[in-house]
C-alpha positions, 0 to 999 in steps of 0.5 A: 500500500505504501508503494501505491501511495508513493506511485500516485504522489509521484504521478501527481508531482510529475503532472504538476511539473509538466504543467508548470514547465510546459512551453505554452508559447511554443504550443501557441506558435504550433497552433498558429502554423496549423491554422494557417493551413486553413487560411486562419491567421491570428495577428497582432497578439501579445503573449504572456505566460504565467503558469499554468496559463497562457494569456493572449492580449489584443488579438485579431483573427483573419480568415482568407485576409478578411478581418473576422473578429478582434478580442481584448484578452484571452487565456488558455489552460492546457492541462491535458485532461481538461483544457479551457480557452476563455476570450473576453471582449470579442468584437466582430471585425470590420469585414463582417459589418452586417453582424455589427450588433454582435458583441461577446463579453465572454466566449469560452470552450472546454475540452475534457478527455472524458468526453473526447469527441465534444467541445463545450462552448459558452458565450455571453454578450449583446445577443444574450447567452449561448451554450452548445457543443461541437462534436469533432468526429460527427462535425456537428454543432448544437447551440441553445440561445437564450436571447436578449429582448433586443436581439429577438428583433435582429435578422440573425435570430432567423438562423435559430428555431424557437424551442419550447423552453423559450430559447432558440436552438441551432443544429448544423454541420461543418 
């Protein structure tokens, strides 16, 4: 029993050490290179690494040269078994002005090894509250929108179907 306890303490210590000394900025640059294959560029960001988080400030996301969105701050927790991305103060880019009424106070994505096929997303902003999941293998997205009254008058609400609980749902493929 003593050896089993020592083994678990060793594993936990090794896990914590890996998290603390993980080259988060190199992982970021690797992710940027990967996204460039799909014409997605994250530009003008400032990185700072404070274990266990990687913080990103003042980022600009471009898709095929078009400005899609800007964000003020963000953080990534790469913890292997449970990973979290939080982005704050997200504004729609100048090339997508038809969606100018969209503003995210917070946008987050959670991924855990326990449900490895799904990424759970949450957003809160000018439109209301958005919750959903993305199935990576089926390439599907399911969203539940609980809109603000002002957003119910927007043309973007037509992308969603009214649900019996008062919210709106969206199911799609990508």
